C-alpha positions as CSV (number, residue, x, y, z in Angstrom):
1,M,123.7,-113.0,-21.1
2,W,122.7,-112.2,-17.5
3,V,125.5,-109.7,-17.2
4,K,124.1,-107.6,-20.0
5,V,120.7,-107.6,-18.4
6,I,122.1,-106.5,-15.0
7,I,124.2,-103.7,-16.8
8,V,121.0,-102.4,-18.5
9,M,119.1,-102.5,-15.3
10,L,121.8,-100.6,-13.4
11,F,122.0,-98.0,-16.2
12,I,118.3,-97.4,-16.0
13,G,118.4,-97.3,-12.2
14,N,121.2,-94.7,-12.5
15,L,119.1,-92.5,-14.8
16,V,116.1,-92.8,-12.5
17,A,118.1,-91.9,-9.4
18,L,119.6,-88.9,-11.3
19,G,116.1,-87.7,-12.4
20,T,114.7,-88.1,-8.9
21,A,117.6,-86.2,-7.4
22,F,117.0,-83.4,-9.9
23,Y,113.3,-83.4,-9.0
24,T,113.9,-83.1,-5.3
25,L,116.5,-80.4,-5.9
26,M,113.9,-78.3,-7.8
27,L,111.2,-79.1,-5.2
28,D,113.3,-78.2,-2.1
29,Q,114.8,-75.0,-3.6
30,G,117.6,-74.9,-1.0
31,R,115.5,-75.3,2.1
32,G,117.9,-77.7,3.6
33,G,117.4,-81.4,3.9
34,N,119.4,-84.3,2.7
35,R,117.1,-85.9,0.1
36,T,119.1,-84.8,-2.9
37,A,122.4,-85.7,-1.4
38,N,121.1,-89.2,-0.4
39,L,119.8,-89.8,-3.9
40,L,123.1,-88.7,-5.4
41,L,124.8,-91.1,-3.1
42,V,122.6,-93.9,-4.4
43,R,123.5,-92.8,-7.9
44,V,127.2,-93.0,-7.1
45,G,126.7,-96.5,-5.6
46,L,124.8,-97.6,-8.7
47,A,127.5,-96.2,-11.0
48,G,130.1,-98.1,-9.0
49,L,128.2,-101.3,-9.3
50,L,127.8,-100.7,-13.0
51,L,131.5,-100.2,-13.4
52,L,132.2,-103.4,-11.5
53,F,129.8,-105.4,-13.7
54,V,131.3,-104.0,-16.9
55,V,134.8,-104.9,-15.7
56,Y,133.5,-108.4,-14.7
57,G,131.8,-108.8,-18.1
58,V,135.0,-108.0,-20.0
59,W,137.1,-110.2,-17.7
60,S,134.8,-113.2,-18.0
61,G,134.4,-112.8,-21.8
62,D,130.7,-112.0,-21.7
63,L,131.4,-108.5,-23.1
64,G,133.9,-107.9,-25.8
65,I,136.1,-105.0,-26.5
66,A,135.9,-104.3,-30.3
67,A,135.1,-101.4,-32.5
68,P,133.2,-101.9,-35.8
69,W,135.8,-100.0,-37.7
70,D,138.7,-102.1,-36.2
71,G,138.4,-104.8,-38.9
72,A,139.6,-107.6,-36.6
């Protein structure tokens, strides 16, 4: 159960980082600075963690791989 909670929190954090990076991109308007690049680096790190937790969840059996139309 805790794996699902962490996955949801990482997904929301990823969306927040993406929105914040977009906001700083619009605010800076190409005046230099590294805020947008740093926030996108945070987003890539969160996406990597998200991928690792999904793989761990499938490996441990907490998450299943099944489609509703599969019929299995």
